[in-house]
C-alpha positions as CSV (number, residue, x, y, z in Angstrom):
1,M,0.3,62.1,148.7
2,Q,-0.9,64.6,146.1
3,T,1.3,67.2,147.6
4,S,4.2,64.9,147.6
5,Q,3.6,63.9,144.0
6,S,3.2,67.4,142.9
7,N,6.6,68.3,144.3
8,E,8.2,65.4,142.5
9,E,6.7,66.1,139.0
10,S,6.8,69.9,138.8
11,P,10.2,71.6,138.1
12,T,11.7,74.0,140.5
13,D,11.8,77.7,139.7
14,S,15.5,77.6,138.7
15,E,14.9,74.6,136.4
16,G,12.1,76.4,134.7
17,E,14.2,79.4,134.0
18,E,17.0,77.3,132.6
19,Q,14.6,75.5,130.2
20,Q,13.1,78.8,129.1
21,E,16.5,80.2,128.4
22,Q,17.5,77.1,126.3
23,Y,14.3,77.5,124.3
24,Q,15.0,81.2,123.6
25,N,18.5,80.3,122.5
26,H,17.2,77.6,120.2
27,R,14.8,80.1,118.6
28,H,17.6,82.7,118.2
29,R,19.9,80.1,116.5
30,R,17.1,79.1,114.2
31,W,16.6,82.7,113.2
32,F,20.3,83.3,112.8
33,T,20.6,80.2,110.5
34,V,17.7,81.6,108.5
35,L,19.4,85.0,108.2
36,Q,22.7,83.4,107.3
37,S,21.0,81.5,104.5
38,L,19.3,84.6,103.2
39,S,22.6,86.5,103.3
40,L,24.3,83.8,101.4
41,V,21.7,83.8,98.7
42,A,21.9,87.6,98.5
43,V,25.7,87.5,98.1
44,L,25.4,84.8,95.4
45,L,22.8,87.0,93.5
46,L,25.0,90.1,93.8
47,A,28.1,88.1,92.6
48,V,26.1,86.9,89.6
49,Y,24.9,90.4,88.9
50,N,28.4,91.8,89.3
51,H,29.8,89.2,87.0
52,A,27.2,90.1,84.4
53,L,28.2,93.8,84.7
54,I,31.9,93.0,84.2
55,D,31.1,90.9,81.1
56,A,29.0,93.7,79.8
57,A,31.5,96.5,80.5
58,P,33.8,97.5,77.7
59,E,37.3,96.0,78.1
60,E,39.0,99.4,78.1
61,T,37.2,100.6,81.2
62,L,38.9,98.0,83.4
63,A,41.6,99.5,85.7
64,T,45.0,97.9,85.7
65,P,46.1,97.1,89.2
66,W,49.0,99.1,90.7
67,L,51.4,96.8,92.7
68,V,54.2,97.5,95.2
69,E,56.7,94.7,95.8
70,S,59.6,94.6,98.3
71,E,62.9,92.8,97.6
72,P,65.5,92.5,100.3
73,F,69.2,92.4,99.4
74,E,72.4,91.4,101.3
75,P,74.8,93.9,102.9
76,L,76.8,95.3,99.9
77,A,78.3,98.6,99.1
78,P,77.0,101.3,99.1
79,C,74.3,99.8,101.5
80,N,76.8,98.2,103.9
81,E,74.1,97.2,106.3
82,G,71.8,95.7,103.7
83,G,68.3,97.0,102.8
84,S,65.4,96.6,100.4
85,R,64.3,97.6,96.9
86,L,60.7,98.8,96.5
87,H,59.4,98.1,93.0
88,T,56.2,99.8,91.8
89,G,54.3,99.5,88.6
90,F,51.1,98.3,86.8
91,D,50.3,94.6,86.7
92,V,49.6,94.7,83.0
93,N,49.2,90.9,82.4
94,G,47.1,90.6,85.6
95,N,49.1,87.7,87.0
96,G,49.2,89.2,90.5
97,M,52.9,89.7,90.3
98,L,55.1,92.6,89.2
99,D,57.2,91.2,86.4
100,L,60.5,92.7,85.4
101,G,59.1,94.5,82.4
102,E,56.2,95.9,84.5
103,R,58.4,97.8,87.0
104,M,58.0,101.6,86.5
105,D,60.2,102.8,89.3
106,T,62.6,101.3,91.9
107,V,63.5,102.9,95.2
108,V,66.5,101.6,97.3
109,L,66.1,101.8,101.1
110,C,69.3,101.2,103.1
111,H,69.3,99.9,106.6
112,G,70.8,102.2,109.1
113,M,74.1,101.5,110.7
114,R,74.2,98.8,113.3
115,G,73.8,100.2,116.8
116,L,76.4,100.0,119.6
117,S,76.7,96.9,121.6
118,G,74.7,96.8,124.9
119,P,76.4,96.6,128.3
120,Q,78.0,93.4,129.3
121,G,75.7,91.0,131.2
122,Q,76.4,89.5,134.6
123,P,78.8,86.6,134.7
124,G,77.0,83.3,134.4
125,T,77.2,80.4,136.9
126,G,80.1,78.1,136.4
127,G,79.3,75.0,134.4
128,L,80.6,71.5,134.8
129,D,84.1,70.7,133.4
130,A,83.8,69.5,129.8
131,V,84.9,65.9,129.1
132,P,88.3,66.3,127.3
133,Q,88.8,65.0,123.9
134,R,91.8,62.7,123.2
135,L,93.6,61.9,120.0
136,E,96.3,59.2,120.0
137,T,98.4,57.7,117.3
138,T,100.3,54.4,117.1
139,T,102.6,53.0,114.5
140,I,101.5,50.2,112.3
141,P,104.5,47.9,111.6
142,V,105.4,46.7,108.1
143,G,103.7,43.4,107.2
144,N,100.3,44.4,108.7
145,L,97.5,42.6,106.8
146,T,95.7,45.8,106.1
147,C,98.8,48.0,105.6
148,P,101.6,45.8,104.2
149,E,104.0,48.8,104.1
150,G,103.0,49.9,107.6
151,G,101.3,53.2,108.6
152,V,99.6,55.0,111.4
153,M,96.6,54.1,113.5
154,I,94.6,57.2,114.7
155,L,92.4,56.8,117.7
156,S,90.0,59.4,119.1
157,G,87.4,59.6,121.9
158,L,86.4,61.2,125.2
159,D,88.5,60.8,128.3
160,V,85.5,60.1,130.5
161,N,87.5,59.2,133.6
162,F,89.8,62.2,133.3
163,N,93.0,60.1,133.6
164,E,94.6,61.8,130.5
165,Q,94.6,58.4,128.7
166,L,92.4,57.1,125.9
167,E,91.4,53.6,127.1
168,H,89.8,50.9,124.9
169,E,86.2,51.5,126.2
170,E,86.6,55.3,125.6
171,T,87.7,55.0,122.0
172,A,85.0,56.3,119.6
173,T,86.7,56.2,116.2
174,Q,89.8,54.6,114.8
175,N,91.3,55.2,111.4
176,M,94.3,53.6,109.6
177,L,96.6,55.6,107.3
178,C,98.6,53.2,105.3
179,N,102.0,54.0,103.7
180,G,102.2,53.7,99.9
181,R,104.3,51.0,98.2
182,I,107.9,52.0,97.6
183,G,108.4,52.6,93.9
184,D,110.9,51.0,91.7
185,N,114.3,52.6,91.2
186,G,114.4,55.0,88.2
187,L,117.0,55.2,85.5
188,N,120.2,57.1,86.1
189,G,120.1,60.6,84.6
190,S,122.7,62.0,82.3
191,D,125.2,64.5,83.5
192,G,124.0,68.1,83.3
193,T,125.8,71.1,81.8
194,D,127.5,73.6,83.9
195,G,125.3,76.6,84.8
196,T,126.3,80.2,84.1
197,T,127.7,82.2,86.9
198,G,124.9,84.0,88.8
199,A,124.9,87.7,89.2
200,T,125.8,89.1,92.6
201,A,123.3,91.0,94.7
202,L,124.7,94.4,95.6
203,V,123.8,97.1,98.1
204,N,125.0,100.7,97.6
205,K,124.7,103.9,99.6
206,V,124.6,107.2,97.7
207,A,123.8,110.8,98.6
208,A,120.2,111.9,98.4
209,P,119.3,114.1,95.4
210,S,119.9,117.6,96.6
211,Y,116.7,119.0,95.0
212,V,114.7,116.6,97.1
213,C,116.7,116.4,100.4
214,A,119.6,118.5,101.5
215,D,120.7,116.1,104.2
216,G,120.1,112.4,103.6
217,F,121.1,109.3,101.7
218,V,119.7,106.6,99.5
219,I,120.3,102.8,100.0
220,Q,120.1,101.0,96.7
221,F,119.4,97.3,96.3
222,G,120.1,95.6,93.0
223,V,121.7,92.8,91.0
224,D,125.0,93.1,89.0
225,D,123.3,91.5,85.9
226,G,123.9,94.2,83.3
227,A,120.2,95.2,83.1
228,G,119.5,98.1,80.7
229,S,122.8,99.9,79.9
230,G,124.6,98.4,82.9
231,Q,127.7,96.1,82.6
232,A,127.3,92.6,84.2
233,H,129.7,91.2,86.8
234,N,131.7,94.4,87.1
235,G,131.2,94.6,90.9
236,M,129.4,98.0,90.6
237,L,125.7,98.6,91.0
238,E,124.7,100.8,88.1
239,Q,121.5,102.8,87.8
240,D,119.6,100.3,85.5
241,E,120.6,97.4,87.8
242,V,118.9,99.0,90.9
243,R,115.7,97.1,91.9
244,E,114.6,98.8,95.1
245,T,115.7,101.9,97.2
246,L,115.3,103.1,100.7
247,N,115.4,106.9,101.0
248,F,116.3,108.7,104.3
249,C,116.2,112.4,104.9
250,F,117.2,114.1,108.2
251,E,115.2,117.3,107.6
252,A,112.0,118.4,105.9
253,L,112.0,117.6,102.2
254,R,112.7,120.7,100.0
255,S,110.0,123.0,98.7
256,E,111.0,126.2,96.9
257,R,110.7,128.5,94.0
258,V,112.6,127.0,91.0
259,S,112.4,129.6,88.2
260,D,113.0,133.3,87.7
261,V,112.9,133.5,83.9
262,F,111.8,137.2,84.0
263,V,114.5,138.3,86.4
264,G,113.2,140.3,89.3
265,A,109.5,141.2,90.1
266,G,108.3,140.6,86.5
267,N,105.8,137.8,85.8
268,S,107.4,135.0,83.8
269,M,104.0,133.3,83.4
270,T,100.7,135.0,82.3
271,T,97.5,133.9,80.6
272,G,98.3,131.8,77.5
273,C,101.9,131.4,78.6
274,D,101.5,129.0,81.5
275,E,101.5,125.4,80.2
276,A,103.9,122.8,81.5
277,V,104.7,119.0,81.5
278,W,107.3,116.7,83.2
279,S,109.4,114.4,81.1
280,S,110.9,111.4,82.9
281,A,113.1,110.5,79.9
282,F,114.8,113.9,80.1
283,S,114.4,114.4,83.9
284,G,113.2,117.8,82.9
285,F,110.3,120.2,83.5
286,F,109.2,121.8,80.2
287,F,107.2,125.0,80.5
288,A,106.2,128.2,78.6
289,A,107.7,131.4,80.0
290,N,108.5,135.0,79.0
291,D,112.0,136.2,79.9
292,G,111.2,139.8,79.0
293,V,113.4,139.8,75.9
294,N,112.5,136.9,73.6
295,G,108.8,136.8,74.4
296,C,106.9,133.6,75.5
297,E,109.0,130.6,74.5
298,L,109.6,127.0,75.6
299,H,112.0,126.5,78.5
300,V,113.2,123.5,80.5
301,H,114.3,123.2,84.1
302,R,116.5,120.3,85.1
303,P,116.3,119.7,88.9
304,E,119.5,117.6,89.1
305,T,121.6,120.5,87.9
306,N,119.2,123.3,89.1
307,T,119.4,125.0,85.7
308,T,116.7,126.6,83.6
309,T,117.3,127.3,79.8
310,M,115.3,128.3,76.8
311,V,114.9,125.3,74.4
312,A,114.4,127.4,71.2
313,D,113.3,130.9,70.1
314,L,110.5,129.7,67.8
315,H,109.1,133.2,67.1
316,P,112.0,135.6,67.0
317,N,109.7,138.6,66.4
318,G,107.0,137.8,69.0
319,D,105.5,135.2,71.3
320,A,105.4,131.6,70.3
321,L,103.0,130.8,73.2
322,P,103.9,127.1,73.4
323,G,101.0,124.9,74.4
324,R,98.4,127.7,74.5
325,D,95.7,125.6,72.7
326,L,96.8,122.0,73.0
327,G,99.0,122.1,76.1
328,L,102.3,120.2,76.4
329,T,102.2,116.4,76.0
330,V,104.9,113.8,76.4
331,L,105.3,111.0,73.8
332,R,107.4,107.8,73.8
333,E,107.7,107.7,77.6
334,G,108.8,111.3,77.5
335,E,111.4,111.1,74.8
336,R,109.5,113.7,72.8
337,V,107.4,116.6,73.9
338,L,104.5,117.7,71.7
339,F,103.0,121.2,71.8
340,D,101.3,123.8,69.6
341,A,103.1,127.1,68.9
342,T,103.5,129.7,66.2
343,D,106.7,130.9,64.4
344,G,104.8,133.9,63.1
345,A,103.1,132.1,60.3
346,S,99.4,131.3,60.3
347,P,97.9,129.0,61.4
348,R,99.5,127.6,64.5
349,Q,101.6,124.5,64.1
350,L,102.1,121.2,66.0
351,W,105.7,121.1,67.2
352,V,107.9,118.4,68.7
353,T,111.2,118.7,70.7
354,D,113.8,116.4,72.2
355,G,114.9,119.3,74.5
356,T,117.4,120.8,72.1
357,A,117.1,123.6,69.5
358,N,118.2,121.3,66.7
359,G,115.7,118.6,67.8
360,T,112.7,121.0,67.7
361,E,110.6,121.1,64.6
362,A,107.1,121.8,63.3
363,L,105.0,118.8,62.1
364,G,102.0,120.6,60.5
365,A,98.9,122.6,61.2
366,V,96.3,121.3,63.7
367,E,93.1,122.5,65.2
368,A,92.7,123.7,68.8
369,W,91.6,120.4,70.0
370,S,93.1,118.4,73.0
371,P,95.1,115.4,71.7
372,L,94.4,111.8,72.7
373,P,96.7,108.8,72.9
374,W,96.2,106.3,70.2
375,G,98.4,103.3,69.3
376,E,101.8,104.5,70.5
377,G,101.1,108.0,69.2
378,M,98.8,111.0,69.6
379,L,95.5,111.8,67.8
380,F,94.8,115.4,66.8
381,R,92.2,117.1,64.5
382,S,93.5,119.0,61.5
383,T,92.3,122.5,60.4
384,S,90.2,120.7,57.8
385,N,88.3,118.9,60.6
386,Q,89.9,115.5,59.9
387,L,91.6,113.3,62.4
388,V,95.4,113.1,62.1
389,W,97.9,111.0,64.0
390,T,101.5,111.4,64.8
391,N,104.2,109.3,66.5
392,G,106.4,112.4,66.9
393,S,108.0,112.2,63.5
394,D,105.3,113.3,61.1
395,L,101.5,113.7,60.7
396,Q,99.3,111.2,58.8
397,N,95.8,112.1,57.8
398,D,93.9,109.1,59.2
399,V,93.7,106.8,62.1
400,I,95.4,103.9,60.4
401,L,98.3,102.6,62.6
402,P,101.7,101.8,61.0
403,S,101.7,98.5,63.0
404,W,98.8,97.1,61.0
405,S,99.4,94.8,58.1
406,P,98.3,96.0,54.6
407,E,95.3,93.7,54.7
408,V,94.1,95.0,58.1
409,A,94.7,98.6,57.0
410,L,92.6,98.1,53.8
411,A,89.8,96.5,55.8
412,V,89.7,99.3,58.3
413,Q,89.6,101.9,55.5
414,A,86.7,100.1,53.8
415,N,84.7,100.0,57.0
416,L,85.3,103.6,57.8
417,S,84.5,104.8,54.3
418,A,80.8,104.1,55.0
419,L,80.8,106.5,57.9
420,S,80.9,110.3,58.0
421,Q,81.4,113.0,60.7
422,M,83.9,110.7,62.5
423,G,84.5,111.9,66.0
424,Q,82.9,115.3,65.6
425,A,80.4,114.8,68.4
426,W,82.7,113.0,70.8
427,I,85.8,110.8,70.9
428,H,87.5,108.7,73.6
429,T,90.6,106.5,73.6
430,D,92.1,103.9,75.9
431,G,94.9,101.4,75.6
432,Q,92.7,99.0,73.7
433,A,90.5,101.0,71.3
434,L,89.4,104.3,69.8
435,W,85.7,105.0,70.7
436,F,84.0,107.7,68.5
437,S,80.8,109.0,67.2
438,A,80.0,108.8,63.5
439,A,77.0,109.1,61.1
440,D,75.8,106.1,59.2
441,E,74.2,106.1,55.7
442,N,70.9,107.3,57.2
443,G,72.6,110.3,58.9
444,D,72.0,108.8,62.5
445,V,75.0,109.4,64.8
446,E,75.8,106.3,66.8
447,P,78.8,105.0,68.8
448,Y,81.7,103.0,67.2
449,R,84.8,101.2,68.5
450,L,88.0,100.6,66.6
451,S,90.4,98.3,68.4
452,V,94.2,98.5,68.2
453,D,93.9,95.3,66.2
454,G,91.7,96.9,63.6
455,A,88.3,95.4,64.5
456,L,85.3,97.8,64.1
457,T,82.2,97.5,66.3
458,A,79.0,99.4,66.0
459,W,76.0,100.1,68.3
460,T,72.4,101.3,67.8
461,I,71.4,103.1,70.9
462,N,68.5,105.1,69.4
463,D,66.4,103.3,66.8
464,F,64.8,106.5,65.6
465,G,67.6,109.1,65.8
466,S,71.1,109.9,67.1
467,A,72.7,108.9,70.3
468,Q,74.1,111.7,72.5
469,L,77.0,110.5,74.7
470,S,79.4,112.3,77.0
471,N,81.8,111.7,79.9
472,L,83.1,108.3,78.6
473,L,85.0,106.1,81.1
474,T,86.8,102.9,80.3
475,V,86.0,99.8,82.4
476,G,87.8,96.7,81.3
477,N,86.9,96.2,77.6
478,D,83.8,98.3,77.9
479,V,83.0,102.0,78.5
480,L,80.5,103.8,80.7
481,A,79.0,107.0,79.4
482,V,76.2,109.5,80.0
483,G,73.5,109.1,77.4
484,V,70.0,110.6,76.9
485,R,67.0,108.2,77.4
486,G,63.5,109.6,77.1
487,G,64.9,113.1,77.2
488,V,66.7,112.5,80.5
489,K,70.4,111.8,81.0
490,Q,71.2,108.4,82.5
491,V,74.3,106.1,82.7
492,L,74.8,103.8,79.8
493,Q,77.2,100.9,79.4
494,L,78.6,99.9,76.0
495,Y,79.9,96.3,75.9
496,D,82.7,95.5,73.5
497,N,80.4,93.0,71.7
498,G,78.1,95.7,70.3
499,T,75.4,95.4,73.0
500,H,74.5,98.0,75.6
501,A,72.5,98.4,78.9
502,W,71.1,101.4,80.8
503,L,72.4,101.3,84.4
504,T,70.3,104.0,85.9
505,S,66.7,105.3,85.8
506,I,66.9,108.4,88.0
507,A,63.6,110.3,87.8
508,P,63.8,114.1,88.3
509,A,60.9,116.0,89.6
510,S,61.0,117.9,86.3
511,G,63.3,118.6,83.5
512,D,66.6,116.7,83.1
513,T,69.0,115.0,85.6
514,H,72.0,116.9,84.1
515,L,73.9,113.7,85.1
516,G,77.7,114.0,85.2
517,E,77.8,117.7,84.1
518,G,79.6,118.8,87.2
519,M,82.1,116.0,88.2
520,G,81.7,113.5,85.3
521,L,81.9,109.7,86.0
522,H,84.4,108.2,88.4
523,L,84.9,104.6,89.6
524,I,85.8,103.5,93.1
525,G,86.0,99.7,93.1
526,D,82.5,98.7,91.9
527,N,80.9,102.0,92.8
528,L,80.4,104.5,89.9
529,V,80.2,108.0,91.5
530,Y,78.7,111.0,89.7
531,D,76.5,114.1,90.2
532,A,72.8,114.4,89.2
533,I,69.8,116.6,89.8
534,T,66.4,115.3,90.9
535,S,64.9,118.4,92.6
536,A,65.4,122.1,93.4
537,N,67.9,122.4,90.5
538,E,70.7,121.3,92.9
539,A,73.3,118.8,91.8
540,R,73.9,116.1,94.4
541,L,76.3,113.2,94.9
542,W,75.1,109.8,93.5
543,T,76.4,106.3,93.0
544,T,75.6,103.1,91.1
545,N,77.1,99.8,92.2
546,L,78.1,97.9,89.0
547,A,78.0,94.6,90.8
548,N,74.5,94.7,92.3
549,G,72.8,97.6,90.3
550,I,71.9,99.6,93.4
551,T,71.6,103.4,92.7
552,L,71.3,105.9,95.5
553,Q,72.1,109.4,96.6
554,L,75.2,109.5,98.8
555,S,74.5,112.7,100.7
556,T,71.7,115.1,101.3
557,V,74.2,117.9,102.3
558,V,76.9,117.9,99.6
559,Q,75.9,120.0,96.6
560,A,77.5,120.9,93.3
561,P,80.2,118.2,93.6
562,G,83.3,119.0,91.5
563,A,81.6,121.8,89.6
564,Q,84.4,124.4,90.1
565,V,87.7,122.5,90.3
566,G,86.9,118.9,89.5
567,V,87.8,115.5,91.0
568,A,91.1,113.8,92.1
569,N,90.7,110.0,92.2
570,T,93.1,107.8,94.2
571,G,91.3,104.6,93.1
572,T,89.8,104.2,96.6
573,R,88.5,107.7,97.4
574,L,87.5,110.9,95.6
575,L,88.4,114.4,96.6
576,F,86.5,117.3,95.1
577,D,85.2,120.8,95.7
578,C,81.6,121.0,97.0
579,L,79.0,123.4,98.4
580,T,77.1,123.0,101.6
581,P,74.4,125.2,103.1
582,S,76.3,125.7,106.4
583,Q,79.9,125.7,105.3
584,G,80.0,127.3,101.8
585,M,82.5,125.9,99.3
586,E,84.9,123.5,100.8
587,V,86.8,120.2,100.1
588,C,84.7,117.1,100.2
589,I,85.5,113.4,100.1
590,T,83.7,110.1,99.3
591,D,84.5,106.4,99.3
592,G,81.3,105.6,97.5
593,T,79.2,105.0,100.6
594,P,76.8,107.4,102.4
595,H,78.8,107.2,105.6
596,G,82.0,108.1,103.8
597,S,80.7,111.1,101.8
598,R,81.1,114.4,103.6
599,V,83.1,117.7,103.9
600,L,86.7,116.7,104.6
601,H,87.8,119.9,106.3
602,D,86.3,123.4,106.7
603,L,89.3,125.4,105.6
604,T,87.4,128.6,106.2
605,P,85.1,128.0,109.1
606,G,81.5,129.1,109.0
607,L,79.5,130.2,105.9
608,M,82.5,131.8,104.2
609,S,83.8,129.7,101.3
610,S,87.3,128.7,100.7
611,D,89.0,129.5,97.4
612,I,89.9,126.0,96.0
613,R,92.0,126.1,92.8
614,G,93.7,122.7,92.3
615,L,93.6,119.0,93.4
616,A,95.9,116.1,92.6
617,P,96.2,112.6,93.9
618,V,99.6,111.4,95.4
619,G,99.5,107.7,96.2
620,E,96.5,107.2,98.5
621,D,96.4,110.9,99.5
622,W,96.2,114.3,97.8
623,V,97.7,117.8,97.5
624,V,95.4,120.8,97.4
625,I,95.9,124.4,96.3
626,A,93.5,126.6,98.3
627,S,93.0,129.4,100.7
628,G,92.1,128.7,104.3
629,S,92.8,129.6,108.0
630,I,94.8,128.1,110.8
631,N,93.6,128.7,114.4
632,G,91.4,131.6,113.2
633,T,94.2,133.3,111.3
634,A,93.5,133.7,107.5
635,Q,95.9,132.0,105.2
636,G,96.6,133.0,101.6
637,M,96.7,130.7,98.7
638,A,99.0,127.8,99.7
639,L,99.6,124.0,99.2
640,W,97.8,121.7,101.6
641,A,98.5,118.0,102.1
642,V,95.7,115.5,102.8
643,E,96.9,112.4,104.7
644,G,94.1,110.0,105.4
645,T,91.3,112.3,106.7
646,A,93.7,114.9,108.1
647,M,94.5,118.1,106.2
648,R,97.6,120.3,107.0
649,L,99.3,123.3,105.5
650,A,102.4,122.0,103.7
651,Y,103.9,124.9,101.8
652,D,103.1,128.6,101.6
653,P,105.1,130.4,98.8
654,W,104.5,133.8,100.4
655,P,104.0,133.4,104.2
656,G,102.9,136.1,106.5
657,A,99.7,137.8,107.6
658,G,97.8,139.4,104.8
659,N,100.0,137.9,102.1
660,S,98.7,135.7,99.3
661,S,100.8,133.9,96.8
662,Q,97.9,134.0,94.2
663,A,98.8,130.3,93.5
664,L,97.3,129.0,90.3
665,N,96.2,132.4,89.0
666,Y,98.0,130.9,86.0
667,G,98.7,127.3,85.0
668,T,97.6,124.0,86.6
669,L,98.9,121.7,89.3
670,V,101.5,119.3,87.7
671,L,102.9,116.2,89.3
672,S,106.3,114.6,88.7
673,P,107.7,111.5,90.5
674,T,109.1,113.6,93.3
675,Q,107.4,117.0,93.3
676,A,104.2,118.9,92.9
677,W,104.7,121.9,90.6
678,F,102.5,125.1,90.5
679,I,102.8,128.8,89.6
680,A,102.8,131.3,92.5
681,H,104.0,134.7,93.6
682,D,106.5,135.0,96.5
683,G,106.3,138.7,96.9
684,A,109.6,139.4,95.2
685,H,110.0,137.5,91.9
686,G,106.5,137.7,90.3
687,H,104.7,134.6,89.1
688,E,107.1,131.7,88.9
689,W,107.1,127.9,89.1
690,H,107.4,126.5,92.6
691,R,107.7,122.9,93.7
692,W,106.9,120.9,96.8
693,S,108.6,117.5,97.4
694,H,105.8,115.0,98.1
695,G,108.0,112.0,99.0
696,E,106.8,111.9,102.6
697,L,103.2,112.0,101.5
698,S,103.7,109.2,98.9
699,D,105.8,107.1,101.4
700,D,108.8,107.3,99.1
701,W,111.0,108.9,101.8
702,I,111.5,108.3,105.5
703,V,112.0,111.7,107.1
704,I,113.8,111.7,110.4
705,H,113.7,115.0,112.2
706,R,116.8,115.5,114.4
């Protein structure tokens, strides 16, 4: 019995080990609880001590936290795939957030382009046929209680039994559209007066202008309504009555040399005697040229008659050098041509001509300063450093427009009298206003705006000095400009209400951004495109979107954009000269996005640079004067056409291996409604004016090659 009792009361070996383990775990938990309590007390003591140290520390020794915040934005140009803005700065007010005024720098990160779609998956298993929807209408007769004037009942539902009928139990919705009540009869109207006889629509077919197309015709569409100088209802479609035309040519449009003023191999154009302008009013091309007898004088070429004549011998004993300093400018839609010239007296004078010797006269002395359009006239600077204005008849020594009333003119004079140095730093005009620099009574130079209505607006950009602006560009009623902020050039917007905003905060590694010094400012939609330097003293291509404020570099390859020749803007794309490490100087293009900013065409393949001398927009495309090569054969200076993203040789004034026309050694590229004009050498007649008909490029002509 004792043995049996002992076996029942004593635990087995395994039970004893389990109890021992539970006891040890219980001891460990007790010690762990004690350690936790001691640690908590220690932490509390350290916190109290740390708080005491913070209270005792001087306030200025506390570090201001540096925060980084990320802000996503939707897909918008120039980040067409979307992206994020990373804002960095000090949390000055200690609220744990980076407020707008605390942001020191912002970096824009664009998402990469969306990847290509993956391969198509295996066809899925066929599903059950969907229950078709049915829509039925029935007519509600007149006299219905709900619709007294009748109407339509619209029933809709699911054709569950697939019998192509909407039965009562399948109808889900029903709607009644009631007819409105028939209105009362109105009063009889009075007899109307007889209308005038309408003008007849006419279609006419005429021969193509021979200077554009040697074999073609023009279909004219118009109305015999006597528009302009036409005679109404005479059954003839006169020029001013033409509304639209269709132009057809059965051979390539004409391109050729058009002048030989200095007959033979002599140069008709040289430095200082190479200015030109097209006048639509006279259908004439006015230019300076030397005939070898009368010196450098004003000439005009009329394509319709293929004649070139000297307008007047302004300096019988020497060279008049028309347009040498101010160029040639058209006024009154081309009815007058303005230019500077000398008749032998000093100083040079401002002249005006109507294309005849009797209609050519001097208006007065002006400074060598490019004229600007202002209020149906042109603004110049006099030799006494004052602004002068002309409408082509005479010069007046101020900016007061004849269209203003005496009250407005007096108010403008009073406002301007408080200013000095007007326009001496910079001046800009558009169709709405004259923007200019001027010094106030403290001597600070700030921007001002004088509208065509006589309203004067002032800005204060720099509270402690003068504002330095350049590269002004009109956008609506405002202007964009390059200004200096903190010693660094940035983009500034002047609003027409006298306020302003800085649009960029580009931070160079050192020195200045030199923003806009190469290509200036150009707008493509909402994208403002310009050049700027941030590192390595290399100007790169940048953009700022005016709608969302995003600023980013458009290309890491394109350098020195527009620095040599400039920019030709079609409104949707820019064409400009550029430099790349692997291709030298070539023609580049941008649409304001990183993907669309690149070298357009490597005219001279490899590291060798192309000689680019002129760019001009024609519709949505361009003409380019440059050297290049075709299939490895070097090409001299010639005219190239850019269509879309393709570039082709269009006209070479002096073709042949080893020949170079030296195009644009003199003068500039001039556009008229039908031609691109430039000075070149053809190997036999010296430097003369050539033209290339751009109608096919501008989509004005349909060329059918037989």
